[in-house]
N, C-alpha and C positions, 0 to 999 in steps of 0.2 A: 196337645188339646187345642183345637182351633179357636174356641171362644171361651177361654178360661174365665174372663171377667163376667160374662153372662151367666156361666154356670155358678160362679161364686155368689153372685147377687141372688140367684134363685135358692141356693143353699142357705144363705143368710135369712131369707124369707121363711124357709121351712123350720130351721132350728134356732135361729138367732146368731148374730155375728160372733158371740163369745164361744160358740160351740163348733167353730170351723177353724182348722189350721191349714194355712197355705204358704207360709213363708218357708223358703228353701232350707234355712238352718233348722227350723223347727221340725221339718219333715224327716230329718236324719234319724230321729228316734224310731221312725216307722219303716226304715228301709230294709229290715229283716226281722225274723223272729229268732227263736233259739238256735236255728240253723244259720250260722253266720258266714258260711262260705259263699253264699250268693246274696247280693244286695240289689235292690231296685226301689227307688223312691216313688210313692204315689204322687199324683198331682195335687191332691187335697185330702185331708182327713176330716171326717164329720162325725159328731157325737149325738146321735138321736137319743131321745128319752122315752119314746112311745112307739108302738107298732105302726101307727098311722104315719109318723114321721119317717120311719124306715120305708114304708110303702111309697111315700112321696119321693124319697131320695132315689129309690129303684126306678120309679116311673121317669124321673128326671134323667137318670143315667141312660135309660132306654131311648129317650127322646134325643139326647145328645150323642147317642151311639158310643158311649164311653164305658169302659169296664168298671165294675164295682166289686170290692173285695171285703167280705165279712172278716172281722178280727176281734178276738177276745183279749186275753192278757198278753198275748205274744210269747207264750212259753212253748209253743210248738217246736218240734225238732226236725222237721222235714221241709220247711219253707212253705207251709200251707197257707200263710197269710201274706206271702210276698206279692207285691204289686208288679208282676213281671211286665205288664204292658201299661204301667201308669194307671191313671184313672182315679176313682173315688174309693178311698179306704173307709169302710163303715165300721167305726169303733163302737162296740156294744157295751163298753165298760160302765156307761152311765145308766144302762138298763139293768140295775142290780138289786131289784126288790124281790123278796120272797113274798109271793102274792097270797098263798093259801097253805095252811098246814092242817092236815087231817090225819091225826094219829090213829083214830079208830079204824079208818080204811087204809092206813099206811100209805099216804100220798102227800107229796109236796108239789105245788105249782110255783115255778120260779122263772124270772127273766133270765136271759142268756148271760148277763154280766155278773150273776151271782157266783162268788168263789166257791169251789167244790167243798171246802171244809166248813163253810157257813151252813150248809145243809145239815151236817151232823151236829154242829153246835146248836142249831135251832131246836133239835128234838132230843138232845142227849139227856136232859133231865127227865124226860118222859120215858127213857129207856129204849130209844131207837137210834139208828144211825143210817147214813147213806153209804152203801158198801164199796163202790168203786173208789179207790184211793190212790191216784197217780202220785208219784214222788213230788210233783209240784203242786199238791193239793192245797197248799196254803196260798197259792197265787193263781193257779189255772181256773178258768171259768167253766160253768156247766155248758155253755154254748160251744166252746172249743172242745170239751169232752165229747159232746154229741157229734161234732164234725169229724173227729178222729177216732171215735169209738175207743176212748181211752180205757186203760186197764189199771194195773197197780198190784202191789204185793198180795193183797187179800182176795184178788179175783181168782186165784187158784180154786178157792172154795165157793166164792159168791158170784163169779162171772164178771164180764166187762160191762161197759156202759149200756150196750144194747139190751142187756138182760134186765135193766132197771129203768128204762125209759118206756112209759106207757103211752104218751101222746105228745104232740108238738103243734105249735103254731108256726107257720112258715110263710114268709113273703116270697112269692115266686118271682122270677126275673121279669115277668110281665107287670109286676106291682100288685097282683091279686093276692089276697090273704086267704090261706086255707088252713084247715085243722085236720090232723091225722090222729088216729088212735083215740084215746080219751082217758078217763079216770077208772075205767073198768079193766079187768084182766084180759078179757077177750072182746074183740071188735070184729064183726063180719066184714068180708071183702078182702081186698089185697092188703098186705102188710106194708102200707106206704111208710109208716114210721120206721120199719126195718130198713127200707130202701134209703131213707134220709140219714139215719145214724151211720156214720162212717163214710158219707159221701164227700167229705172234706170241703164243705161249703160250696159245692158246685151245682146244687139243686135250688138254692135260694138262701134266704137269711132267716135263721131260726129266731123267733122273738118270744116264745114261751115254751117251757118244758115241763111235762108232768113226769115226776120220778117216783119210783117205789122206794120206800124206806123199810128197813128190816129191824127186828128186835135185836138189841144188843145182847151179847152172850152173858150168861151167868158168871162165867169164869174164863180166865186166860192162863195159859202156861207158855212162857216164851223162853226158848233155849238157844244157846250158842254152841254149836259143835265146831271144834278146832281141828283142822287136818294139816298134815305135813305137805300134801300135794293136792293140786286141783283134781287129778284123776281119782284120788281117794274120795274126795268130797262128792264128785259127780256119781261115783258108783254107790255111795251111801244114799244119795238122793233117789236114784233108781230103785234101790232096795226098799226105801220107805214107801214109795208109790206102789211098787210091786207087791208089797205085803198087804195092799188094800187100804192103806192109811192115807186119808186126804187131809193134811193139815190146813189150817186157815191160810198159812203162808209158808213158803219154803224159798228162801232167798240166799244167794251165794255172792260172796265178795272175794276177790283174789288178793295177792300180797300187795300190789300197788295201791289198790283202793283201801286196804286195811291201813296202810301207812298214812294215807291222806285223811281218812276220817278220824283216826286216832289223834293225829296232830290237831284236828279241828275241834273234836268233841270230847276227847279224853274219857271214853267209856271203859277202857282197859283191854282193848284188843291186843292180842299177842303179835308183836311186830315181826317175829320170826316164822309165823305160820304161812303155809302156802295158800291156804284158803280157809274161810269160815262160812258156816251155813247157819242162817237164822231160821229157826223152826218154831212156829207158833201154833198151838192148839187153842181152840175156843169151843164153848158150848156149856154143857152141864158139868158141874164140878165132880159129880160122881163118875168114877171110872177114868178121870183125866190122868191121875197119877199112874195108873196101870198102862195107859196108852203112851205116856211119856217114857216109862220104863222100857216098853217094847221098842220105841224109837231109839233110845239110848243103846239097847242091845244090838240093833241093826247097825248103828254108827260104830260101835266097838268092833263088830265083825268086819267092818270096812276099814279099820285101822285108825279110828279117831284118836286124837291125842287126849282130849278132854271134852266133857260136855258141861257147860255152865247153865244155871237156871237163874233168870231174873228174879230177885227176891222181893222186890217191891214194885209198885206201880211206877214210881219215879225212875227206877232202874230200867224197867221195860220201856218207858217213854223215851228215855235217852238212847236206848238201843235202836229204837225205830227212828228217832231223829237222826242218828248217825247214818242209818241206811237210806232214808228218804232224802237226806241232804248230801248224799255222797257225791252227786254231780258237782255241786257247788264247792265241795272240798277239794275237787281235782285242781282248782286254781292254785293250790299250795304246791303242786308238783309239775304244773305245765301252764304256760301262758294262754294256750288255746286248746280246744278239744272238739271232736265230733263224735256224737253218740250214734252207733248203729242200732238196728232194731230187727234182727232176724228171728225166725222161729224154727225150731227143729224138734224132731221126736226126742223125748228125754233120753232114750237109749243111745242116741248119737252124741250126747254131750261130750264125752271124753274125746271122741274122734274129731269133732268140729272145733273144740277148744284147742286141741293140738294144732289143727290147721290154721287157726287164727294166730297162734304163736308163730308159726312158720311164715305167715303173711307179714307179720310185724318185722321179722328178721329180714325178709326179702326186700322190704321197702325202708329198712333202717328206721322204724318207728316203734315207739313204745305203745303197747295196747293193754289197757286195764279192763277187767271184767267185773261187772256187777249186774245181776240179772235175776229174773223171776224163774228160778231153776225148776220149780214144780211143774210149770207148763211149758218149759223149753223156750221161753222168750228171752233171747240173748240181748245184752246191751254192751257190746264191746266199745270201749271208749278209746279213740285214737288220739294220742297226745301229740301236739305239734305247736309250731309258732306261726300264727297267721301272717306275720310280716314276711315270711320266707316263701317266695313263689314256688320254689322247687318242692318244699315240704307240702304246700297246698296241693300240688300236682300228685305227689306220692300218696297223700291222704285220700284223694278221690279214687285213685287206682286201688288202694288197699280196701276202701269201703266196698267197691265193686266186687273185689275178689271174696270178701267176707260173705256178701249176699249170694254170690254164685255158689259158695260152699254150702250155705244153708239150703239153697234150692236143690243142690245136687243130692242131698240126703232125704229129699221129700218134704222140705220145709217151705217157709214163706219168706218174702223179703220185708215184711213188716208185721208186727204184732199189735202195735198201738200208736206208733208215731205217724203213720200214714205214708202215702207216696209223695205228696206235695210236689215240689220241683226236683227234689233230690233224687228220686228213684224212677222218674218217668222212663228213662232209657232201660231200666231193669225189669219192667213189667213182662217182657217176653221170656224172662227166666222161668216164669211159672204159668203164663197164660199163652194159649194158642192165638193165632190171628183171628180165628172165629170167636174166641172168648172176648178178645179186646173189642172186636166190632160190635158184639152184642151189648157190652157195657157202654160203648160210645153211643149206640142207638138209644139206650135208656137215658143217658145224660141229655141227649137232644130233646127228649120228651119234656123234660123240666126246663132245659136251658138251650133253646133252639138257636139263639143268636150268639152263644158263647160269650156273653158279657159278664156273667156271674162267675167270679173267681177263675178267669181263664188261665191256661197254662199249667193246670194241676192235673195229676193223674194221667192225662193224655195230652201230648202236644198238638193242639188243634188250630192254632192261629199263627200267623206269620211271626209275630214278635215272640210267641212262645217257642216256636221251632228254633228261633235264633238263640234262645237261652240254651236249649239242648245242644246246639251246634257249638256254642262257646265252651260248654262243659266238656264235650268230646275233644275239642281242639286243645283244651288245657291238659288233657290226659295224654 
């Protein structure tokens, strides 16, 4: 940055000196997100508290010709908030107010730094909740969820973030503030809100979000099906969906994950099982027992060892805690890990999981699996030691092969984690050159100078291309 002092002085004027971080040691905290294989420090981190402050920061970045990167809680798993070309990291964690709650019309208006779970907590007593529930929902923010189009276990029935966002306030890379969508179900014109959700912060900085809330179910029934093998578990999952049953959630964990979460949370998982499947029904209590019996019958036909039912709300909550904090529990069995995020047709689960096992053997890496089995969203967790350069190289190659395997069966290279910097080189697995060119054209409409979160989704600037070259050289 040619004139860092001048830029800092102007940032102090906009937000105050206490809300700017520029010392090298302090910036280490912001050199990566949850994807730790690639690191790059921003030149400065700034904490705006209003939309107008964000707009002023963006206009300042444009004038200085310096990149700016929106960032939420930093829980992303693809390097989406990595400052690949330095610049200004715009941390939105201080914009954390719930601005409006309208249970009659089932709407909440929130700032981007509001934590996902806070939305449900705000309306739980009134009998509502916010449906998308990423595993990191106790920490991740709604702005980051919008950027990555986050999902979660219960999106099998309820859908992902884009299905629950009605409107946005967005600061464009020009500094102009626009509003898309609104508080009503349908808005005429192009679906700009749909364009922005999942654009990974490359179209601008989201400063307000209008979300839909839904009625909380009258009853839940949460079951744990225990299987001897992963194959048996995946066949039962296909059988449940094939019977026309759509549970609220259908989650699978293999033996490695079972060991980690049982050591951490002591739910009572069988340590000798090959796989377990969490099955949750929700809705009206009438008929739920019959549906649970039908599911149990399908599991028995698939060779299930046993089916347990959570007997109390406390038991159900601990079971979900074990699942949603499974990634954190991996620290008990490995010093480092990378979580992949492919999507495949459900019928291909046994085939692809066997291939993932073979990939682990080829690269001498342990791979654990915990994923949203109902919609085929895989999360293979590659275990390694980040201090070992050769292991890092093998992890990158294994990750690439896993995503190739997903693409080869008609799947996708991401379901909810995004492309970020991690998967830029893999976009041609599923998109033609014409597809990529069209998406790049759309990005330029919003972000013509490529100052807003550069180096994500498509490598479009010199420094971003260099990141990709380094990654390929490491492999």
